[in-house]
C-alpha positions as MATLAB code, in Angstrom:
seq = 'MNMVHLFKIIPNPTKEDFLVISKNSFIDLNNKSAQLFFGIKSVIVRIQASEDLQTNEILLSDNIIKQLGIPLYCDYVLNVNSDHIILGPFIGILASYTELALDRQILDLASYVKYYSEIGGIISAFSLDQINIKQSYIEKGYVYNPKSKKWLPTEKIPLPASIFNKCKVQMNDSWNYLSSFYRDKMFNFPTFNKWDMYKWFSKDPLLKGILPTTQLCTHPKEILHFIKKYKRAYLKPVGGTFAKGIMILSYNQQSVTIQFEKKRKIEKRSFYKKIEFKKFFKRLLQRGDYLIQEAINLLTSNDRIIDFRFIYVKNYEGKWDNTGLFARYGKTGSGISNLTRGGVPKEGIIALQELLPEEQIDQKLEEMRFVSNRAASILEEKLTQCGNLGFDFGIDRNFKLWIIEINNEDPDHRIATVCKRKDILYITRLQNMLYAKKLAGF';
ca = [
      89.188   92.133   99.026;
      91.374   92.148   95.705;
      94.414   89.523   96.132;
      97.621   90.646   94.732;
     100.222   88.700   92.988;
     102.190   87.762   95.270;
     105.740   85.784   94.784;
     107.428   83.154   97.000;
     111.208   83.652   97.082;
     113.278   80.074   97.185;
     117.241   80.594   97.768;
     119.166   79.824   94.979;
     122.657   78.408   96.492;
     125.602   80.133   94.396;
     127.883   83.314   94.679;
     126.514   84.855   91.451;
     124.020   87.987   91.568;
     120.998   85.833   89.862;
     117.303   86.535   90.186;
     115.748   83.913   88.486;
     111.968   83.957   87.234;
     109.507   81.885   85.029;
     109.816   82.327   81.736;
     105.972   82.903   82.025;
     106.280   85.970   84.148;
     108.337   88.430   82.747;
     109.550   87.305   78.924;
     111.621   90.574   78.307;
     113.607   90.132   81.631;
     115.799   87.409   80.111;
     119.454   87.508   80.079;
     119.093   91.330   80.924;
     120.760   93.099   84.115;
     118.580   95.392   86.429;
     119.191   97.320   89.746;
     117.217   95.073   92.730;
     115.743   97.722   95.319;
     114.567   96.286   98.609;
     114.031   99.015  101.047;
     116.378  101.560  101.049;
     119.051   98.900   99.514;
     119.907   97.579   96.423;
     122.023   95.319   94.224;
     122.580   94.901   90.709;
     121.521   91.478   89.291;
     121.434   89.372   86.520;
     118.051   87.970   85.465;
     117.438   84.793   84.148;
     113.978   83.053   83.272;
     113.301   79.414   83.776;
     110.857   76.733   82.843;
     111.132   74.895   86.196;
     109.719   77.620   88.372;
     106.148   77.835   88.949;
     104.878   81.564   87.859;
     104.441   82.696   91.951;
     108.215   81.322   92.580;
     111.159   83.587   92.455;
     114.759   81.804   92.749;
     117.642   84.689   94.038;
     120.828   83.733   94.881;
     122.079   83.131   98.571;
     124.114   86.398   99.022;
     121.851   88.609   97.576;
     119.371   87.554  100.450;
     121.885   88.131  103.021;
     123.048   91.026  101.906;
     119.677   92.768  101.400;
     118.469   90.992  104.752;
     115.149   89.396  102.601;
     112.968   87.201  104.809;
     112.089   84.190  103.058;
     108.700   83.862  105.500;
     107.245   86.814  104.116;
     105.198   86.712  100.056;
     106.459   89.621   97.663;
     105.534   91.565   94.968;
     107.425   92.867   91.883;
     107.778   95.783   90.428;
     109.371   95.841   87.064;
     110.917   98.522   85.091;
     113.165   98.463   82.213;
     116.449   99.193   84.193;
     115.592   98.445   88.146;
     113.147   96.131   90.171;
     111.413   96.674   93.731;
     110.979   93.638   95.701;
     108.110   94.310   98.172;
     106.132   96.202   98.953;
     108.844   97.235  102.307;
     106.558   98.946  104.870;
     107.537  100.395  107.981;
     105.410  101.423  111.130;
     107.043  103.783  113.491;
     104.756  102.756  116.293;
     106.408  103.858  119.066;
     109.594  106.403  120.581;
     111.289  103.463  122.456;
     111.855   99.273  122.215;
     109.655   98.920  125.636;
     106.603  100.732  124.382;
     106.363   98.986  121.069;
     106.532   95.728  122.749;
     103.444   96.642  124.398;
     101.767   97.585  121.462;
     102.743   94.928  119.172;
      99.448   93.185  119.809;
      97.275   96.323  118.550;
      99.175   96.232  115.462;
      97.796   93.046  114.140;
      94.564   95.335  112.884;
      97.326   96.459  110.357;
      97.821   93.087  108.460;
      94.080   91.957  109.078;
      94.430   91.691  105.152;
      98.182   91.075  104.514;
      97.263   89.251  101.110;
      96.025   92.902   99.681;
      98.909   94.103  101.235;
     102.254   91.901  100.798;
     105.846   92.030  101.007;
     107.456   92.681  104.366;
     106.174   94.760  107.073;
     107.762   95.742  110.095;
     107.135   97.287  113.350;
     110.075   99.576  115.055;
     110.636  102.244  117.683;
     112.466  105.686  117.066;
     115.355  104.517  119.711;
     116.170  101.542  117.493;
     117.361  103.202  114.238;
     120.982  103.221  113.852;
     121.460  106.407  111.927;
     125.404  105.498  111.282;
     124.777  102.187  109.527;
     120.998  102.771  108.231;
     119.169   99.524  109.466;
     117.197   99.107  112.400;
     118.886   97.279  115.921;
     115.847   95.503  117.073;
     111.827   95.404  116.067;
     109.445   93.410  114.851;
     108.200   91.744  111.261;
     105.128   89.981  110.619;
     104.888   86.730  109.348;
     102.113   85.840  107.139;
     102.504   82.462  107.482;
     102.214   81.940  111.297;
     100.256   85.315  111.495;
     102.366   86.568  114.183;
     105.045   89.290  114.791;
     108.479   88.125  115.222;
     111.280   89.855  117.350;
     113.814   90.419  114.749;
     117.297   91.998  114.673;
     119.283   93.958  112.411;
     115.880   94.762  109.867;
     117.007   97.171  106.752;
     115.207  100.187  107.018;
     111.996  100.248  104.566;
     110.630  102.098  101.427;
     107.919  103.801  103.213;
     107.166  104.492  106.405;
     104.163  105.123  108.757;
     104.631  107.207  111.302;
     102.417  107.124  114.718;
     104.200  109.166  116.805;
     104.386  112.923  117.856;
     107.259  114.385  115.840;
     110.054  116.731  118.118;
     113.220  116.951  116.060;
     116.436  115.560  116.961;
     119.079  113.330  115.150;
     116.867  110.514  114.470;
     113.659  112.270  113.516;
     116.309  114.518  111.389;
     117.855  110.922  109.477;
     114.312  109.977  109.017;
     112.995  113.640  107.362;
     116.032  113.787  105.164;
     115.810  110.318  103.624;
     112.447  109.711  103.317;
     110.793  113.146  102.649;
     107.663  112.278  100.998;
     107.689  108.593  101.526;
     106.838  109.019  105.201;
     103.456  109.857  106.441;
     101.941  111.306  108.781;
     105.027  113.536  109.565;
     105.955  115.648  110.492;
     102.696  116.101  113.592;
     101.225  119.477  114.088;
      99.668  120.681  117.202;
      96.145  122.714  118.133;
      97.845  126.218  117.865;
      99.590  125.042  114.376;
      96.164  124.042  113.135;
      94.518  127.230  114.218;
      97.273  129.671  112.942;
      96.881  127.799  109.635;
      93.504  127.535  109.031;
      92.320  130.860  110.263;
      94.262  132.805  107.093;
      91.745  130.645  105.012;
      88.851  132.117  103.731;
      86.493  129.061  103.611;
      87.708  127.579  106.995;
      88.173  130.660  109.852;
      84.309  131.512  109.812;
      83.856  127.642  111.727;
      86.884  127.975  113.434;
      86.271  128.911  117.309;
      87.939  131.772  118.365;
      91.502  130.342  119.819;
      94.468  132.316  121.412;
      97.528  131.586  122.896;
      98.410  132.239  126.625;
     101.405  133.332  128.123;
      99.991  135.311  131.014;
      96.916  135.072  133.420;
      95.459  138.699  132.239;
      95.096  137.285  129.001;
      92.663  134.356  130.148;
      90.548  136.842  131.797;
      90.292  139.160  129.355;
      89.220  136.493  127.065;
      86.727  134.583  129.505;
      85.275  137.994  130.073;
      84.555  138.872  126.416;
      83.213  134.911  125.759;
      81.974  134.038  128.962;
      82.644  130.105  128.508;
      85.789  128.801  126.886;
      88.243  125.850  127.350;
      91.617  126.184  128.129;
      93.904  123.344  126.729;
      97.708  122.419  126.390;
      98.888  123.047  123.098;
     100.145  119.668  122.534;
      97.798  117.794  124.559;
      95.734  114.468  123.612;
      93.429  112.366  124.712;
      91.663  115.784  126.582;
      94.292  115.548  129.496;
      94.424  118.816  131.413;
      91.794  120.552  129.263;
      89.676  122.569  131.765;
      86.192  124.347  131.045;
      86.225  128.160  132.521;
      82.816  130.448  132.533;
      82.291  133.758  133.839;
      79.705  135.815  135.292;
      80.019  139.292  137.412;
      80.796  137.695  140.508;
      83.542  134.792  139.665;
      85.358  133.092  137.163;
      84.553  129.099  137.745;
      87.069  126.156  136.209;
      85.730  122.834  135.933;
      88.305  119.903  135.223;
      88.436  116.314  135.527;
      90.564  114.641  138.662;
      90.553  111.112  138.946;
      87.702  110.445  136.705;
      85.832  112.865  138.706;
      84.430  116.168  137.916;
      85.593  118.805  140.021;
      84.958  122.856  140.209;
      86.429  125.685  141.558;
      85.529  129.343  141.318;
      87.588  132.689  141.886;
      85.980  135.565  143.259;
      89.474  137.579  143.861;
      91.575  138.650  140.836;
      94.700  137.726  142.922;
      93.731  133.832  143.224;
      93.046  133.944  139.925;
      95.916  135.338  138.181;
      98.421  132.916  141.181;
      96.762  129.896  140.357;
      96.758  130.382  136.493;
     100.800  131.824  136.569;
     101.600  128.381  138.032;
      99.443  126.496  135.734;
     101.069  128.499  132.360;
     104.782  127.817  133.979;
     103.768  123.912  132.885;
     103.691  124.294  129.831;
     101.930  126.052  126.569;
      98.136  126.687  126.645;
      95.733  128.007  124.895;
      92.219  129.168  125.274;
      89.159  128.828  122.889;
      85.500  129.726  122.745;
      83.278  126.949  123.919;
      80.667  126.408  121.098;
      77.178  125.779  122.240;
      77.346  122.328  121.303;
      74.266  119.940  120.307;
      73.532  118.089  123.548;
      71.105  114.907  124.727;
      70.035  114.631  128.226;
      72.700  117.132  129.429;
      75.437  115.288  127.385;
      77.520  117.396  124.942;
      78.221  116.182  121.038;
      80.615  115.994  119.088;
      81.729  114.000  115.887;
      84.837  112.070  114.732;
      85.339  111.861  110.905;
      87.960  109.344  109.713;
      89.512  110.841  106.695;
      92.143  109.192  105.358;
      94.272  108.041  101.945;
      93.443  105.095  100.044;
      95.714  102.877   97.373;
      95.879  105.748   95.141;
      96.803  108.384   97.540;
      92.957  109.943   97.379;
      91.418  111.389  100.418;
      88.642  108.983  101.503;
      86.105  108.924  104.422;
      85.751  105.902  106.067;
      83.655  106.369  108.841;
      81.734  108.860  111.310;
      80.848  108.397  114.935;
      79.174  110.687  117.322;
      80.686  110.852  121.116;
      78.442  111.763  123.726;
      80.051  113.246  126.903;
      79.769  112.322  130.117;
      76.646  113.664  131.865;
      77.444  117.156  133.150;
      80.675  117.243  131.681;
      82.103  119.664  128.603;
      84.211  117.013  127.415;
      83.429  113.909  125.128;
      86.567  111.930  125.015;
      85.746  108.325  125.397;
      88.740  108.585  127.673;
      87.128  110.749  130.178;
      83.598  108.821  130.061;
      82.180  109.601  126.724;
      79.884  107.219  124.892;
      79.964  106.694  120.991;
      77.771  105.913  118.639;
      77.535  105.535  114.577;
      77.825  109.035  113.041;
      74.661  108.711  111.018;
      72.291  107.357  113.702;
      73.306  110.569  115.697;
      72.632  112.811  112.903;
      69.112  111.263  112.284;
      68.280  111.611  116.070;
      69.642  115.330  116.203;
      68.902  116.794  113.224;
      65.571  117.593  110.718;
      66.051  115.327  108.019;
      66.644  117.667  105.572;
      69.927  118.508  107.006;
      71.679  114.997  107.460;
      72.572  114.827  103.522;
      74.150  118.838  104.008;
      75.970  118.272  107.357;
      77.998  114.998  105.364;
      78.364  116.912  102.364;
      80.124  120.031  104.528;
      81.964  117.659  106.706;
      83.882  115.744  103.494;
      84.084  119.217  101.805;
      85.978  121.237  104.838;
      87.942  118.067  105.362;
      89.350  118.019  101.990;
      89.965  121.313  102.012;
      91.741  120.975  105.476;
      93.841  117.931  103.987;
      95.258  120.306  101.119;
      96.622  123.349  103.909;
      97.840  120.449  105.836;
      99.739  118.942  103.280;
     100.735  122.738  101.835;
     102.417  123.383  105.815;
     103.701  119.597  106.016;
     105.861  117.025  104.167;
     102.664  114.100  104.163;
      99.567  113.400  105.789;
      97.777  110.433  105.267;
      95.390  109.453  108.432;
      93.416  112.352  109.739;
      90.983  112.422  112.635;
      88.489  115.653  112.331;
      86.360  116.442  115.146;
      84.142  118.427  114.224;
      80.915  119.912  116.450;
      77.310  121.120  115.629;
      75.640  124.149  117.305;
      72.134  124.412  118.430;
      71.486  126.588  114.965;
      72.711  123.385  112.974;
      76.390  125.269  112.053;
      79.624  122.999  111.589;
      82.355  123.929  113.286;
      86.050  122.381  113.390;
      86.903  121.616  116.756;
      90.189  119.967  116.098;
      92.148  117.455  113.840;
      94.632  114.442  114.904;
      97.221  113.343  112.795;
      99.457  112.175  115.949;
      97.895  108.438  115.553;
      94.344  109.298  115.477;
      92.558  106.523  117.825;
      90.114  105.164  115.007;
      89.489  102.228  117.634;
      85.715  104.181  118.230;
      84.861  101.781  115.328;
      85.354   98.925  117.603;
      83.623  100.490  120.957;
      80.315  100.861  118.423;
      80.869   97.458  117.130;
      82.055   98.208  113.796;
      85.444   96.476  113.722;
      84.742   96.354  110.059;
      85.803   99.933  109.690;
      88.572   99.752  111.768;
      89.978   96.938  109.700;
      88.947   98.810  106.309;
      90.547  101.686  107.441;
      94.157  100.774  108.864;
      93.941   98.638  105.263;
      93.600  102.043  103.986;
      96.664  103.414  105.531;
      98.906  100.191  104.869;
      97.573  100.557  100.843;
      98.500  103.938  100.758;
     101.845  103.032  102.645;
     102.585  100.261   99.904;
     102.139  103.195   97.317;
     104.564  105.565   98.648;
     106.894  102.424   98.315;
     106.621  102.221   94.910;
     103.555   99.949   94.397;
];
């Protein structure tokens, strides 16, 4: 890992707006004025050079520390230009909608700061409901203390310079405020659903041929027409995650059979009469938006359906990078591979070696990279900023690659941990933070 040059801030008991640096650090700045930025706040400071300071020390006036809300237990990087200086990086993780949910999630955020020495600065975690729009700060949240290696509950946190979003975006006053304030300084924003993805990608000549045919459902007769045509299909909530609410439909001349999970058990129900079918699905469609998707004959092993999670994130340069590939083997007899529904993970390259002819393996990996890059480019044309994606790929029995789904609403890369590759999880989350660092001006 690469260490960054970090500075320790020493408070200076003076009311003058001085920033004092070592003579050996930034010689050209002595006796100059500059705008000092910390998060979204800034003040004009007078810069002085001192022979008494170490090269890793900064002397900063008490009143500036108080005015900008700078924690002294963090170590900082300086981004110096001719007329302004950024003290940071100041990164915010928008981790949940509510303060209560954030309290439950805070331990999981430890993996994002595993390599703090590569990031530096202040890393805050907060919830949407704690953003004070009128006064532009965070009422309550957490700030990471690299010395104690703990997340500290903190009040009145300044708004950060960049935001890594881990929440589904549903526009309200807070989201509108963030979107106007941060624009290209926040990712993943906004989020998208399964139907958005299909609409966008089906217009692309390179991607439309590897998308399962998908249709938005508003009436039971649309479901019946679709299943008669394709024989097998998935009915999915448009905004669903973790395979919740998914049904597998199959058709024969006598009936339509649905398969779903209830209390971790696979249940089946058959409809022999059209009126029963319509009554059931009319009631279901009233609960929310659904789409129906052609079921692809994916590769299987011992009656376990297999698909692949391709981790695709932006790195410190803002370039897309694949950090891991994992296979998911669904529960025996189930058409769903998700780990939350009984799926079993395996390292992707091992699964490919078991499932594909040797000459197909490198080709499939290259296809995944190409498709991911193309799809990410399209997403960024539609959205403000991406940086953390999870591609779900399928390979059918003729070895054709398919895009099953893409997740940018906090993709769960913890599949790496289940495969005993925690190193991949740490590297992936470090890349998330380094990309946020780039957006913060470093």
